[in-house]
C-alpha positions in Angstrom: -0.2 0.3 0.2 2.6 2.5 0.6 4.6 1.8 -2.6 0.9 2.6 -4.1 0.6 5.9 -2.2 4.0 7.0 -2.9 3.7 6.2 -6.3 0.8 6.2 -7.9 -1.1 3.7 -9.6 1.3 0.3 -10.7 0.4 -2.8 -12.5 0.9 -5.9 -10.4 3.8 -6.9 -12.2 5.1 -3.3 -11.5 4.1 -3.7 -8.0 6.0 -7.2 -7.7 9.2 -6.0 -8.8 9.0 -3.0 -6.2 8.0 -5.5 -3.3 10.4 -8.1 -4.5 7.6 -10.4 -4.3 6.3 -13.0 -7.3 3.4 -12.0 -9.2 1.6 -14.8 -8.1 1.6 -13.6 -4.4 1.3 -10.4 -5.3 -2.1 -11.0 -7.0 -3.4 -12.3 -4.0 -2.5 -10.0 -2.2 -4.3 -7.4 -4.3 -7.1 -9.5 -4.4 -7.7 -9.7 -0.6 -7.1 -5.7 -0.5 -9.8 -5.2 -3.1 -12.0 -7.7 -1.4 -11.5 -5.4 1.4 -12.1 -2.3 -0.6 -8.2 -0.7 0.1 -7.2 -1.1 -3.5 -9.1 -1.3 -7.0 -8.2 -2.5 -10.0 -8.6 -0.2 -13.2 -7.6 -0.2 -16.9 -5.2 2.3 -18.3 -6.7 4.8 -20.0 -4.0 4.9 -22.7 -3.6 0.8 -23.1 -7.5 -0.8 -22.2 -5.1 -4.1 -22.3 -3.2 -2.8 -19.0 -4.8 -3.2 -15.1 -3.0 -0.8 -13.2 -4.0 -1.2 -8.7 -5.2 2.1 -7.9 -5.2 2.9 -4.0 -8.7 4.1 -2.9 -9.9 6.5 -0.2 -10.0 3.6 3.0 -6.3 2.2 2.1 -4.8 6.2 2.2 -6.1 6.1 5.3 -5.1 2.7 6.9 -1.1 3.8 5.5 -1.2 7.1 7.2 -2.3 5.6 10.0 0.3 3.0 10.5 2.9 5.7 9.1 1.8 8.0 11.7 2.3 5.1 14.7 5.7 4.2 13.4 6.9 7.7 13.9 5.1 8.4 17.1 7.0 5.0 17.9 10.4 5.9 16.5 10.2 9.0 18.5 9.7 7.5 21.9 12.2 4.7 21.0 14.6 7.6 20.1 13.4 10.3 23.8 16.4 9.7 25.4 19.0 9.2 22.7 21.7 12.4 22.5 20.8 14.7 19.6 24.1 14.1 18.0 23.4 10.3 17.7 19.8 10.6 16.3 21.5 12.9 13.5 24.4 10.3 13.2 21.8 7.7 12.5 19.2 10.0 10.5 22.7 10.5 8.1 23.5 6.8 8.0 19.8 6.0 6.6 20.3 8.6 4.2 23.1 6.9 3.1 21.8 3.7 3.1 18.7 5.0 0.9 20.3 6.8 -1.5 22.6 3.7 -1.8 19.3 1.0 -2.3 17.7 3.6 -4.6 21.1 3.7 -6.8 20.9 0.0 -6.8 17.2 0.0 -7.7 17.7 2.5 -10.8 20.7 0.3 -12.2 18.0 -2.6 -12.2 15.8 -0.7 -14.5 18.7 0.2 -17.0 
């Protein structure tokens, strides 16, 4: 759900690649989320053969609540950690994220 929130509508294949799961597994997940009215399948306007997964408002609400809870929890965990150590952790995480993007970009070349 977070990938759909961040990147917009994706095909099952695109979503599978981004979350590193088999297409069949991703299809099962999408089926369950669609049944729970979290996502919907929509035909691409430019190519009607292409079906994209669209995050519905209920899904957006759920993922935003999860993100908020994670942020609150992390705030509690880091509450007594010195600022300079939090800053160092943040820098390392930024570096890690940058390296992950580099690897991901190389896969798509």
